[in-house]
C-alpha positions in Angstrom: -220.5 42.2 -2.6 -221.2 41.1 -6.2 -218.3 40.0 -8.4 -218.4 39.3 -12.1 -215.9 37.1 -13.9 -215.4 35.9 -17.4 -215.5 32.1 -17.9 -211.9 31.1 -17.5 -211.3 33.3 -14.5 -214.6 32.5 -12.8 -214.3 28.7 -13.3 -210.6 28.1 -12.8 -208.9 31.0 -11.0 -211.4 32.5 -8.6 -212.8 29.5 -6.7 -209.7 28.9 -4.6 -209.1 32.6 -4.1 -212.6 33.3 -3.0 -212.5 30.3 -0.6 -209.4 31.7 1.0 -210.9 35.2 1.1 -214.1 33.9 2.8 -211.9 32.1 5.4 -210.1 35.3 6.2 -213.3 37.5 6.0 -216.2 35.2 6.9 -218.5 38.2 7.6 -218.4 39.4 4.0 -221.1 38.0 1.7 -219.8 37.3 -1.8 -221.8 36.5 -5.0 -219.9 35.5 -8.1 -221.5 35.8 -11.5 -219.8 34.1 -14.5 -220.3 34.9 -18.2 -218.6 36.1 -21.3 -216.5 39.3 -21.1 -219.2 41.4 -22.9 -222.0 40.1 -20.6 -220.0 40.8 -17.5 -219.2 44.3 -18.6 -222.9 45.0 -19.2 -223.6 43.9 -15.7 -220.9 46.3 -14.4 -222.4 49.1 -16.4 -225.8 48.4 -14.9 -224.3 48.3 -11.3 -225.4 44.6 -11.0 -221.7 43.9 -9.9 -219.1 46.1 -8.4 -216.0 44.3 -9.7 -215.4 42.7 -13.1 -212.5 40.3 -13.7 -212.1 39.7 -17.4 -209.8 38.3 -20.0 -210.4 40.8 -22.9 -208.9 44.2 -23.2 -211.1 47.0 -21.8 -210.9 50.7 -22.6 -210.7 53.0 -19.6 -213.1 56.0 -19.9 -215.6 55.6 -17.1 -213.8 52.6 -15.7 -210.6 52.0 -13.7 -208.7 49.1 -15.4 -205.8 47.3 -13.8 -203.9 44.1 -14.6 -204.2 41.7 -11.8 -202.8 38.5 -13.3 -201.0 37.0 -16.3 -202.1 33.9 -18.1 -200.3 31.7 -20.7 -202.1 30.5 -23.8 -200.9 27.1 -25.0 -201.6 24.6 -27.7 -203.2 21.5 -26.2 -203.3 18.0 -27.6 -204.2 14.5 -26.5 -201.8 12.3 -24.7 -202.1 10.0 -27.7 -201.4 12.7 -30.3 -198.3 12.6 -32.5 -197.0 15.7 -30.5 -197.2 14.0 -27.1 -193.5 14.0 -26.6 -192.9 17.5 -27.9 -192.5 20.7 -26.0 -193.0 23.2 -28.8 -194.6 23.3 -32.3 -194.4 25.9 -35.1 -197.4 27.9 -36.2 -197.5 26.1 -39.6 -197.9 22.8 -37.8 -200.8 24.2 -35.7 -202.5 25.6 -38.8 -202.4 22.2 -40.5 -204.4 20.5 -37.6 -208.1 20.4 -36.9 -208.9 23.1 -34.4 -211.5 22.7 -31.6 -212.5 26.2 -30.9 -214.4 28.3 -28.4 -217.5 30.2 -29.4 -217.4 33.7 -30.8 -216.9 36.5 -28.2 -215.0 34.1 -25.9 -212.1 36.0 -24.4 -209.6 33.3 -25.3 -210.8 33.2 -28.9 -210.6 36.9 -29.3 -207.0 37.0 -28.0 -205.8 34.1 -30.2 -207.5 35.3 -33.3 -206.0 38.8 -32.9 -202.5 37.2 -32.6 -203.1 35.0 -35.7 -204.3 38.0 -37.7 -201.2 40.0 -36.7 -198.9 37.3 -38.0 -201.0 36.8 -41.1 -202.0 33.1 -40.6 -205.6 33.5 -39.5 -206.9 32.6 -42.9 -205.2 29.2 -42.7 -207.1 28.3 -39.5 -209.1 25.0 -39.8 -212.0 25.2 -37.4 -213.3 21.7 -37.0 -215.8 22.2 -34.1 -216.9 25.0 -31.8 -218.1 24.7 -28.2 -219.3 27.2 -25.6 -217.5 25.2 -22.9 -213.8 24.8 -22.2 -214.6 21.5 -20.5 -216.3 20.2 -23.7 -213.3 21.2 -25.7 -210.9 19.4 -23.4 -213.1 16.2 -23.6 -213.0 16.3 -27.4 -209.2 16.9 -27.5 -208.7 14.1 -25.0 -210.4 11.8 -27.6 -207.7 12.9 -30.1 -210.3 14.5 -32.5 -208.3 17.7 -32.9 -206.2 20.2 -31.0 -207.0 23.4 -29.3 -205.5 26.6 -28.0 -206.5 27.3 -24.4 -205.6 29.1 -21.3 -203.1 27.1 -19.2 -205.1 27.9 -16.2 -207.9 25.6 -17.4 -205.5 22.7 -18.0 -203.8 22.1 -14.7 -205.7 19.0 -13.7 -205.5 17.3 -17.1 -201.8 18.1 -17.4 -201.1 16.7 -13.9 -203.1 13.6 -14.7 -201.4 13.1 -18.1 -204.6 13.1 -20.3 -203.6 16.3 -22.1 -200.3 17.8 -23.2 -199.6 21.6 -23.4 -197.1 23.0 -25.9 -195.8 26.4 -26.7 -195.6 27.9 -30.2 -192.1 28.7 -31.4 -191.5 32.4 -31.8 -194.9 33.6 -30.5 -195.6 35.1 -27.1 -199.0 33.8 -26.2 -199.2 35.4 -22.8 -202.1 37.6 -22.0 -203.1 39.9 -19.1 -206.2 39.4 -17.0 -207.9 42.6 -15.9 -209.8 44.0 -12.9 -212.4 46.6 -14.1 -214.4 48.9 -11.8 -216.5 52.0 -12.0 -214.4 54.7 -10.4 -216.9 55.4 -7.6 -216.6 51.9 -6.3 -212.8 51.7 -5.9 -212.6 53.2 -2.4 -215.8 51.6 -1.0 -215.2 49.3 2.0 -215.9 45.7 1.1 -215.0 46.2 -2.5 -211.7 47.8 -1.6 -211.0 45.0 0.8 -211.4 42.3 -1.9 -209.5 44.4 -4.5 -206.5 44.7 -2.1 -206.7 41.0 -1.2 -206.7 40.1 -4.9 -203.6 42.1 -5.6 -201.8 40.7 -2.6 -202.8 37.2 -3.4 -201.7 37.3 -7.1 -198.7 39.6 -6.6 -199.1 41.8 -9.7 -199.6 45.5 -9.9 
C-alpha cells in the first residue's frame, strides 16, 4: 500500500501512527511518500499512491475528500524573544516582525497567506528569509533571527524542551483541517480501507 503525505503530516503526524498501524497489522507493507501538496496530488492522479494526506484544500470531483484531523497554526518565537512570557499577540505586532517563511506552494504558507489576505494585512508582511524545510525555519527562529507562523504539530519537541514559544493571535482562528484524499475506486479496497478506517479511529474525527 502506497501512502502520500504533505510535509507536515508526513514528517510529524504519520510516523507514530504508521508505527502503531504496523504493530497491529505487521503483514501489511506500507510505503510513505512525502512532498508538497501539489506533488502528492499528482502522484494520486497517476495512481502512484492510493491515499493522499494533505494540508491544503482539495476540490472533490474525481476524488473523495474527508477531514481526518485538525491542526492549529501558531506564531512561534525564540525562548529569548521579547514575547517569551506572552501567550497571545495581535496581528499588528506580528506584521511588524521579520518573518521566516516556508517556500511557495507549502500548505502552511498557502493557508496563512489566505487568512492574511482575508483580513487585509498581507501587504504588511515582512518576509525576511524563506526555507523549504520547517526544521531549518525552527533553527533560525531559535537563534532569534525572526519569528514564524507554523503548524503546532511541528513544534511539540521544541515547546517541551523550552527552546521555542508558541503564541496565538488575538481575534484570529488559525485552525486548519487536514484532509484524506482518494480516488473513489480505491475507497473500498481491502488494505486501503483497513488503513483509512484505522486512521479515522486513531484520530477520532469524521
